[in-house]
Z-matrix of the N, CA and C atoms (Angstrom, degrees):
N
C 1 1.430
C 2 1.539 1 113.83
N 3 1.311 2 114.89 1 -33.80
C 4 1.495 3 120.92 2 -176.90
C 5 1.435 4 109.30 3 -65.65
N 6 1.366 5 116.25 4 -38.39
C 7 1.508 6 113.39 5 176.05
C 8 1.497 7 117.52 6 -69.01
N 9 1.310 8 115.22 7 -33.96
C 10 1.468 9 118.56 8 177.13
C 11 1.626 10 106.92 9 -67.79
N 12 1.284 11 117.41 10 -40.55
C 13 1.520 12 117.47 11 176.46
C 14 1.419 13 113.13 12 -54.01
N 15 1.481 14 113.38 13 -48.38
C 16 1.487 15 116.61 14 -174.62
C 17 1.645 16 107.92 15 -65.11
N 18 1.168 17 117.57 16 -38.06
C 19 1.509 18 120.59 17 -176.47
C 20 1.537 19 106.72 18 -66.64
N 21 1.290 20 120.05 19 -35.71
C 22 1.395 21 125.86 20 172.06
C 23 1.551 22 114.12 21 -61.72
N 24 1.285 23 110.60 22 -44.83
C 25 1.494 24 117.04 23 -176.95
C 26 1.487 25 117.82 24 -71.55
N 27 1.289 26 114.10 25 -43.40
C 28 1.465 27 121.85 26 176.48
C 29 1.531 28 113.16 27 -60.24
N 30 1.371 29 112.35 28 129.20
C 31 1.562 30 116.08 29 176.20
C 32 1.455 31 116.49 30 75.49
N 33 1.469 32 116.86 31 10.00
C 34 1.459 33 115.51 32 174.91
C 35 1.532 34 111.43 33 -63.27
N 36 1.328 35 114.82 34 131.18
C 37 1.403 36 119.44 35 177.66
C 38 1.507 37 114.87 36 -88.04
N 39 1.287 38 125.07 37 155.32
C 40 1.418 39 128.55 38 176.23
C 41 1.626 40 104.86 39 -70.04
N 42 1.314 41 113.33 40 129.49
C 43 1.511 42 123.78 41 -172.78
C 44 1.561 43 104.77 42 -116.67
N 45 1.331 44 112.25 43 138.18
C 46 1.507 45 119.45 44 171.34
C 47 1.649 46 104.12 45 -99.26
N 48 1.264 47 113.00 46 114.98
C 49 1.502 48 119.13 47 -173.23
C 50 1.545 49 110.40 48 -67.91
N 51 1.391 50 116.11 49 -20.86
C 52 1.395 51 117.63 50 176.68
C 53 1.546 52 116.12 51 -63.82
N 54 1.360 53 115.80 52 -23.94
C 55 1.413 54 120.00 53 178.09
C 56 1.544 55 111.12 54 -77.05
N 57 1.275 56 116.08 55 -10.76
C 58 1.438 57 117.75 56 170.87
C 59 1.454 58 113.67 57 91.75
N 60 1.342 59 119.30 58 148.45
C 61 1.402 60 126.97 59 -175.98
C 62 1.535 61 102.18 60 -116.94
N 63 1.381 62 115.21 61 159.75
C 64 1.406 63 122.97 62 175.18
C 65 1.644 64 110.47 63 -128.16
N 66 1.269 65 105.85 64 167.79
C 67 1.532 66 102.66 65 176.35
C 68 1.480 67 112.12 66 -63.12
N 69 1.249 68 127.61 67 -13.19
C 70 1.434 69 132.36 68 171.13
C 71 1.517 70 110.76 69 -55.52
N 72 1.463 71 114.48 70 -33.86
C 73 1.374 72 116.98 71 177.77
C 74 1.554 73 120.28 72 -76.02
N 75 1.309 74 112.43 73 -4.79
C 76 1.531 75 113.66 74 171.02
C 77 1.470 76 104.66 75 -82.94
N 78 1.390 77 113.52 76 128.25
C 79 1.419 78 127.14 77 -177.73
C 80 1.480 79 110.58 78 -80.78
N 81 1.378 80 114.66 79 173.02
C 82 1.505 81 122.09 80 -177.91
C 83 1.387 82 112.97 81 -64.30
N 84 1.351 83 120.37 82 -13.07
C 85 1.416 84 124.62 83 -174.95
C 86 1.602 85 105.38 84 -96.82
N 87 1.314 86 121.94 85 -10.27
C 88 1.353 87 120.65 86 167.54
C 89 1.619 88 108.86 87 105.74
N 90 1.177 89 123.22 88 9.33
C 91 1.423 90 124.46 89 176.98
C 92 1.484 91 113.88 90 -136.72
N 93 1.333 92 123.55 91 168.66
C 94 1.384 93 129.76 92 176.74
C 95 1.487 94 110.27 93 -102.18
N 96 1.370 95 116.63 94 131.83
C 97 1.469 96 118.38 95 179.45
C 98 1.620 97 104.42 96 -118.89
N 99 1.202 98 114.97 97 118.37
C 100 1.476 99 121.55 98 -175.30
C 101 1.591 100 111.80 99 -123.39
N 102 1.315 101 116.09 100 142.50
C 103 1.435 102 122.34 101 173.06
C 104 1.495 103 106.87 102 -104.18
N 105 1.459 104 115.68 103 114.01
C 106 1.388 105 115.97 104 177.73
C 107 1.587 106 104.22 105 -164.45
N 108 1.369 107 111.57 106 109.27
C 109 1.459 108 116.89 107 -178.75
C 110 1.458 109 118.52 108 -69.76
N 111 1.311 110 112.52 109 -35.71
C 112 1.481 111 121.53 110 -178.97
C 113 1.607 112 114.56 111 -55.06
N 114 1.367 113 118.65 112 -44.07
C 115 1.398 114 126.30 113 179.04
C 116 1.520 115 108.29 114 -57.15
N 117 1.378 116 116.83 115 -54.04
C 118 1.365 117 123.66 116 -168.73
C 119 1.618 118 104.87 117 -66.04
N 120 1.321 119 115.00 118 -48.51
C 121 1.650 120 113.72 119 176.96
C 122 1.467 121 107.48 120 -55.08
N 123 1.318 122 126.17 121 -41.38
C 124 1.377 123 124.58 122 -177.32
C 125 1.545 124 114.43 123 -54.70
N 126 1.380 125 112.35 124 -37.96
C 127 1.485 126 121.54 125 -178.12
C 128 1.564 127 112.25 126 -91.93
N 129 1.415 128 112.47 127 4.29
C 130 1.399 129 117.06 128 178.61
C 131 1.487 130 118.41 129 69.73
N 132 1.436 131 113.96 130 23.35
C 133 1.446 132 122.51 131 177.30
C 134 1.531 133 111.62 132 -102.97
N 135 1.297 134 113.60 133 155.14
C 136 1.463 135 118.34 134 172.49
C 137 1.548 136 108.34 135 -126.57
N 138 1.277 137 119.95 136 143.93
C 139 1.418 138 131.28 137 170.37
C 140 1.518 139 112.25 138 86.92
N 141 1.419 140 115.81 139 -53.59
C 142 1.494 141 113.38 140 -178.45
C 143 1.546 142 107.36 141 -165.76
N 144 1.322 143 118.92 142 152.30
C 145 1.445 144 128.49 143 178.37
C 146 1.420 145 112.95 144 -142.86
N 147 1.338 146 121.20 145 154.73
C 148 1.395 147 125.11 146 180.00
C 149 1.586 148 107.40 147 -118.56
N 150 1.274 149 122.57 148 131.53
C 151 1.404 150 131.14 149 -176.21
C 152 1.508 151 109.70 150 -138.39
N 153 1.279 152 113.63 151 156.52
C 154 1.521 153 120.59 152 167.22
C 155 1.432 154 107.52 153 -96.35
N 156 1.343 155 123.26 154 119.44
C 157 1.485 156 125.33 155 177.05
C 158 1.450 157 103.04 156 -82.38
N 159 1.403 158 114.36 157 153.83
C 160 1.557 159 125.06 158 -175.58
C 161 1.456 160 107.02 159 -123.33
N 162 1.326 161 109.22 160 -174.90
C 163 1.465 162 119.47 161 -176.11
C 164 1.565 163 110.26 162 -61.73
N 165 1.359 164 120.61 163 -31.39
C 166 1.439 165 125.06 164 179.00
C 167 1.519 166 110.77 165 -57.83
N 168 1.376 167 112.45 166 -36.27
C 169 1.465 168 119.64 167 -171.86
C 170 1.571 169 109.99 168 -90.33
N 171 1.285 170 118.05 169 -51.94
C 172 1.473 171 127.16 170 -174.00
C 173 1.412 172 121.60 171 -120.02
N 174 1.337 173 113.11 172 12.87
C 175 1.527 174 115.89 173 -179.03
C 176 1.574 175 109.43 174 64.75
N 177 1.219 176 120.41 175 15.45
C 178 1.417 177 121.52 176 179.63
C 179 1.404 178 112.27 177 -153.48
N 180 1.385 179 126.24 178 141.11
C 181 1.423 180 123.30 179 179.20
C 182 1.524 181 114.86 180 -84.54
N 183 1.334 182 114.96 181 157.03
C 184 1.463 183 121.06 182 171.46
C 185 1.527 184 115.70 183 58.13
N 186 1.313 185 112.95 184 49.15
C 187 1.469 186 119.30 185 172.25
C 188 1.615 187 107.45 186 -104.23
N 189 1.379 188 115.96 187 119.93
C 190 1.459 189 115.76 188 -175.73
C 191 1.527 190 106.57 189 -65.36
N 192 1.326 191 113.80 190 140.38
C 193 1.492 192 120.96 191 178.99
C 194 1.560 193 107.28 192 -135.27
N 195 1.285 194 111.08 193 131.10
C 196 1.508 195 115.99 194 173.83
C 197 1.493 196 102.40 195 -117.49
N 198 1.366 197 111.98 196 131.10
C 199 1.516 198 123.11 197 175.38
C 200 1.426 199 109.38 198 -113.67
N 201 1.388 200 119.01 199 132.45
C 202 1.402 201 125.29 200 176.10
C 203 1.545 202 109.75 201 -119.64
N 204 1.370 203 114.28 202 160.11
C 205 1.513 204 118.07 203 -175.64
C 206 1.487 205 107.22 204 -114.40
N 207 1.223 206 114.02 205 -171.80
C 208 1.541 207 120.89 206 -179.67
C 209 1.346 208 112.11 207 -65.32
N 210 1.368 209 124.16 208 -37.38
C 211 1.431 210 127.58 209 179.81
C 212 1.482 211 110.63 210 -54.05
N 213 1.388 212 114.54 211 -42.94
C 214 1.495 213 121.04 212 179.42
C 215 1.457 214 111.92 213 -47.30
N 216 1.389 215 117.95 214 -37.61
C 217 1.562 216 124.83 215 -170.93
C 218 1.510 217 109.76 216 -78.79
N 219 1.422 218 117.36 217 -9.76
C 220 1.414 219 124.23 218 -176.93
C 221 1.640 220 106.87 219 -89.02
N 222 1.259 221 113.87 220 -8.36
C 223 1.560 222 118.59 221 -171.59
C 224 1.423 223 109.64 222 -93.01
N 225 1.305 224 117.40 223 164.05
C 226 1.524 225 123.52 224 172.95
C 227 1.474 226 114.17 225 -68.93
N 228 1.320 227 116.60 226 161.23
C 229 1.426 228 119.92 227 -175.15
C 230 1.476 229 109.53 228 -64.55
N 231 1.283 230 118.15 229 -35.83
C 232 1.419 231 120.56 230 177.03
C 233 1.492 232 114.88 231 -63.71
N 234 1.298 233 115.61 232 -36.75
C 235 1.504 234 124.87 233 178.13
C 236 1.527 235 105.29 234 -63.02
N 237 1.321 236 111.13 235 -50.47
C 238 1.621 237 115.90 236 -173.63
C 239 1.540 238 108.15 237 -63.12
N 240 1.305 239 117.81 238 -38.78
C 241 1.466 240 118.16 239 -177.40
C 242 1.542 241 108.35 240 -69.50
N 243 1.254 242 118.28 241 -41.97
C 244 1.443 243 121.57 242 174.97
C 245 1.507 244 112.15 243 -53.16
N 246 1.389 245 116.72 244 -56.44
C 247 1.318 246 127.10 245 -178.86
C 248 1.524 247 111.52 246 -51.36
N 249 1.273 248 119.31 247 -52.43
C 250 1.455 249 126.69 248 175.49
C 251 1.493 250 108.89 249 -54.83
N 252 1.298 251 121.57 250 -46.18
C 253 1.427 252 129.86 251 -179.38
C 254 1.420 253 109.05 252 -64.02
N 255 1.392 254 121.51 253 -44.96
C 256 1.410 255 128.23 254 173.27
C 257 1.524 256 113.46 255 -53.02
N 258 1.368 257 111.19 256 -50.21
C 259 1.585 258 117.57 257 179.77
C 260 1.426 259 110.31 258 -62.45
N 261 1.300 260 114.59 259 -39.00
C 262 1.466 261 117.97 260 -178.85
C 263 1.603 262 111.75 261 -66.84
N 264 1.271 263 111.85 262 -30.93
C 265 1.497 264 119.62 263 175.04
C 266 1.455 265 109.61 264 -60.97
N 267 1.331 266 119.34 265 -33.90
C 268 1.559 267 118.20 266 -177.89
C 269 1.531 268 108.10 267 -65.42
N 270 1.451 269 117.80 268 -35.23
C 271 1.401 270 120.95 269 176.36
C 272 1.453 271 114.15 270 -68.81
N 273 1.235 272 117.27 271 -40.56
C 274 1.461 273 127.94 272 -170.24
C 275 1.656 274 109.33 273 -81.98
N 276 1.312 275 118.67 274 -28.56
C 277 1.456 276 116.03 275 -177.34
C 278 1.464 277 116.20 276 -112.08
N 279 1.339 278 117.58 277 -11.85
C 280 1.489 279 121.35 278 -174.00
C 281 1.513 280 115.65 279 -127.17
N 282 1.245 281 113.52 280 143.46
C 283 1.507 282 114.94 281 176.08
C 284 1.553 283 104.51 282 -75.39
N 285 1.356 284 116.14 283 129.70
C 286 1.498 285 118.48 284 -176.96
C 287 1.493 286 114.81 285 -78.75
N 288 1.325 287 114.72 286 145.28
C 289 1.347 288 116.75 287 -176.07
C 290 1.630 289 109.04 288 -88.44
N 291 1.175 290 119.87 289 136.63
C 292 1.527 291 120.85 290 176.81
C 293 1.483 292 117.53 291 -83.54
N 294 1.442 293 112.57 292 -29.82
C 295 1.487 294 113.84 293 178.02
C 296 1.550 295 102.60 294 -141.77
N 297 1.304 296 112.27 295 148.65
C 298 1.485 297 122.65 296 -174.79
C 299 1.421 298 114.02 297 74.16
N 300 1.309 299 119.42 298 177.57
C 301 1.368 300 123.77 299 177.45
C 302 1.453 301 111.69 300 -154.87
N 303 1.370 302 118.02 301 122.28
C 304 1.372 303 121.50 302 -174.13
C 305 1.551 304 101.24 303 -128.49
N 306 1.414 305 118.45 304 121.37
C 307 1.335 306 121.96 305 -173.60
C 308 1.660 307 101.09 306 -90.03
N 309 1.392 308 116.72 307 134.38
C 310 1.469 309 118.50 308 177.55
C 311 1.543 310 106.02 309 -126.98
N 312 1.230 311 119.24 310 135.57
C 313 1.465 312 125.10 311 -172.67
C 314 1.562 313 106.49 312 -68.96
N 315 1.259 314 119.37 313 -33.92
C 316 1.461 315 118.35 314 -173.37
C 317 1.589 316 105.18 315 -73.36
N 318 1.403 317 118.77 316 -31.84
C 319 1.395 318 123.87 317 174.64
C 320 1.557 319 108.35 318 -57.23
N 321 1.281 320 117.10 319 -42.21
C 322 1.495 321 124.68 320 -178.57
C 323 1.503 322 110.06 321 -68.37
N 324 1.243 323 119.16 322 -37.75
C 325 1.427 324 126.00 323 177.76
C 326 1.466 325 107.23 324 -62.11
N 327 1.346 326 120.98 325 -51.38
C 328 1.386 327 125.39 326 -172.73
C 329 1.566 328 111.63 327 -66.36
N 330 1.434 329 113.65 328 -40.49
C 331 1.460 330 121.13 329 170.49
C 332 1.514 331 112.28 330 -56.47
N 333 1.391 332 115.51 331 -45.27
C 334 1.434 333 117.86 332 179.29
C 335 1.499 334 110.60 333 -62.76
N 336 1.277 335 120.41 334 -39.19
C 337 1.449 336 120.47 335 178.88
C 338 1.609 337 110.81 336 -59.14
N 339 1.207 338 112.86 337 -41.54
C 340 1.461 339 122.81 338 -174.49
C 341 1.639 340 105.50 339 -68.43
N 342 1.337 341 114.17 340 -45.93
C 343 1.527 342 114.92 341 172.13
C 344 1.424 343 115.59 342 -59.93
N 345 1.345 344 114.72 343 -35.74
C 346 1.550 345 117.69 344 -177.00
C 347 1.554 346 110.14 345 -76.20
N 348 1.285 347 117.50 346 -20.30
C 349 1.493 348 123.27 347 170.98
C 350 1.472 349 108.94 348 -62.77
N 351 1.331 350 116.82 349 -38.26
C 352 1.454 351 120.77 350 179.89
C 353 1.494 352 114.86 351 -74.52
N 354 1.289 353 117.99 352 -47.24
C 355 1.362 354 121.65 353 -170.31
C 356 1.552 355 117.98 354 -108.15
N 357 1.334 356 114.51 355 -10.00
C 358 1.355 357 125.25 356 -175.91
C 359 1.431 358 115.75 357 95.76
N 360 1.455 359 122.70 358 148.71
C 361 1.430 360 122.18 359 -174.39
C 362 1.448 361 115.36 360 -63.16
N 363 1.349 362 119.16 361 -42.86
C 364 1.465 363 118.08 362 179.95
C 365 1.542 364 112.88 363 -65.62
N 366 1.383 365 119.65 364 -36.57
C 367 1.392 366 120.07 365 176.18
C 368 1.503 367 111.96 366 -69.25
N 369 1.377 368 120.59 367 -33.68
C 370 1.446 369 126.68 368 172.37
C 371 1.552 370 111.72 369 -57.53
N 372 1.391 371 111.31 370 -44.63
C 373 1.502 372 113.40 371 177.88
C 374 1.438 373 108.58 372 -64.07
N 375 1.320 374 120.59 373 -52.41
C 376 1.361 375 114.92 374 178.30
C 377 1.499 376 123.11 375 -56.20
N 378 1.264 377 114.06 376 -30.94
C 379 1.448 378 120.17 377 172.54
C 380 1.517 379 113.28 378 -67.29
N 381 1.300 380 118.52 379 -41.91
C 382 1.464 381 120.59 380 171.14
C 383 1.500 382 116.29 381 -58.25
N 384 1.405 383 114.16 382 -41.74
C 385 1.438 384 124.34 383 175.55
C 386 1.501 385 113.83 384 -61.97
N 387 1.354 386 112.61 385 -35.25
C 388 1.479 387 119.67 386 -177.21
C 389 1.574 388 104.72 387 -76.51
N 390 1.301 389 119.72 388 -41.71
C 391 1.465 390 121.95 389 175.39
C 392 1.434 391 113.81 390 -59.41
N 393 1.384 392 115.61 391 -39.86
C 394 1.379 393 117.48 392 178.36
C 395 1.541 394 116.08 393 -71.61
N 396 1.318 395 114.42 394 -31.06
C 397 1.469 396 115.98 395 175.70
C 398 1.524 397 109.14 396 -75.83
N 399 1.271 398 122.49 397 -30.08
C 400 1.501 399 122.49 398 176.10
C 401 1.502 400 108.81 399 -70.44
N 402 1.251 401 126.09 400 -43.69
C 403 1.395 402 127.82 401 173.67
C 404 1.437 403 113.39 402 -54.97
N 405 1.362 404 117.68 403 -47.44
C 406 1.482 405 125.73 404 177.31
C 407 1.487 406 110.46 405 -54.23
N 408 1.541 407 111.99 406 -50.93
C 409 1.465 408 116.66 407 -176.32
C 410 1.505 409 111.73 408 -61.39
N 411 1.463 410 115.83 409 -39.51
C 412 1.377 411 117.91 410 -171.73
C 413 1.567 412 112.21 411 -83.77
N 414 1.263 413 119.36 412 -40.71
C 415 1.341 414 123.66 413 -169.72
C 416 1.668 415 117.13 414 -117.81
N 417 1.281 416 116.30 415 -0.55
C 418 1.490 417 123.98 416 -170.12
C 419 1.420 418 113.10 417 35.69
N 420 1.393 419 116.45 418 -114.12
C 421 1.458 420 120.88 419 -175.51
C 422 1.551 421 117.82 420 -83.90
N 423 1.337 422 110.39 421 -0.72
C 424 1.470 423 113.59 422 -179.14
C 425 1.557 424 116.92 423 -65.87
N 426 1.271 425 110.60 424 -22.80
C 427 1.435 426 118.44 425 -175.71
C 428 1.619 427 116.61 426 -125.55
N 429 1.371 428 107.34 427 41.66
C 430 1.436 429 115.32 428 -175.28
C 431 1.632 430 113.42 429 -59.59
N 432 1.325 431 114.38 430 -35.55
C 433 1.486 432 113.96 431 173.41
C 434 1.468 433 115.33 432 -62.69
N 435 1.294 434 118.97 433 -36.72
C 436 1.487 435 126.00 434 177.74
C 437 1.552 436 104.41 435 -64.27
N 438 1.270 437 122.05 436 -47.48
C 439 1.431 438 122.94 437 -178.47
C 440 1.456 439 113.40 438 -63.21
N 441 1.368 440 112.12 439 -46.52
C 442 1.555 441 115.29 440 172.21
C 443 1.479 442 117.19 441 -52.81
N 444 1.394 443 113.18 442 -42.42
C 445 1.447 444 120.02 443 179.38
C 446 1.475 445 111.05 444 -61.62
N 447 1.448 446 114.86 445 -45.07
C 448 1.412 447 116.17 446 -179.50
C 449 1.631 448 112.81 447 -62.23
N 450 1.272 449 114.12 448 -33.17
C 451 1.501 450 118.04 449 174.20
C 452 1.501 451 111.70 450 -61.87
N 453 1.329 452 111.31 451 -45.21
C 454 1.529 453 114.78 452 177.40
C 455 1.562 454 111.77 453 -60.40
N 456 1.253 455 113.76 454 -35.75
C 457 1.529 456 119.51 455 -175.54
C 458 1.504 457 107.74 456 -71.42
N 459 1.346 458 117.84 457 -42.24
C 460 1.474 459 124.77 458 -174.72
C 461 1.576 460 102.31 459 -62.11
N 462 1.360 461 113.38 460 -52.89
C 463 1.481 462 118.13 461 -175.29
C 464 1.556 463 108.99 462 -56.94
N 465 1.375 464 117.70 463 -44.66
C 466 1.411 465 120.48 464 -179.97
C 467 1.510 466 109.53 465 -54.17
N 468 1.402 467 118.76 466 -49.18
C 469 1.380 468 121.30 467 -175.20
C 470 1.494 469 111.83 468 -61.23
N 471 1.343 470 114.27 469 -39.04
C 472 1.467 471 124.24 470 179.72
C 473 1.514 472 109.93 471 -70.91
N 474 1.351 473 123.27 472 -14.28
C 475 1.433 474 124.27 473 -174.08
C 476 1.444 475 119.14 474 78.78
N 477 1.331 476 114.50 475 10.42
C 478 1.454 477 118.46 476 178.92
C 479 1.506 478 112.22 477 -70.35
N 480 1.237 479 113.19 478 161.14
C 481 1.483 480 119.29 479 176.09
C 482 1.492 481 110.23 480 -77.51
N 483 1.324 482 118.89 481 131.57
C 484 1.411 483 126.36 482 -175.28
C 485 1.451 484 115.90 483 -108.36
N 486 1.283 485 114.02 484 137.80
C 487 1.479 486 121.87 485 177.31
C 488 1.581 487 102.72 486 -122.20
N 489 1.379 488 108.29 487 124.39
C 490 1.653 489 113.71 488 176.86
C 491 1.395 490 105.66 489 -116.89
N 492 1.333 491 115.45 490 148.07
C 493 1.441 492 125.63 491 -177.46
C 494 1.535 493 107.02 492 -84.83
């Protein structure tokens, strides 16, 4: 599966979702992978996000869709593979919301576990650390909450005792 993920990731072109998607955009692994920075920014996300596509987008309801942004392509292949595994974990482990968006830390932990099953725990930790470094490099203190969350997620994968505020 990891090799298939990497071949899907490499060379992905920026897509304008207004031009529409088709069922041909659903890859052999059963989800759509799209590069579009505008959508993620609209939802206040960076690097990647998981959504359920509907009939308006692909002429079919409930198609898993992962959107990545330009930052995603600045990361290592290991980090990219973990991120896609993490986003797939949201589809595998959680009931998808059709309206609204509520981020829950336990959902992130479970998605991390799924991603770690694909790449290995140590590689998953390295990926989260790489994401943390990239966010610090790009946004410094503007995303302190995201950086704090990444620290919690790293500690959870490492099995460390966690203290939340």
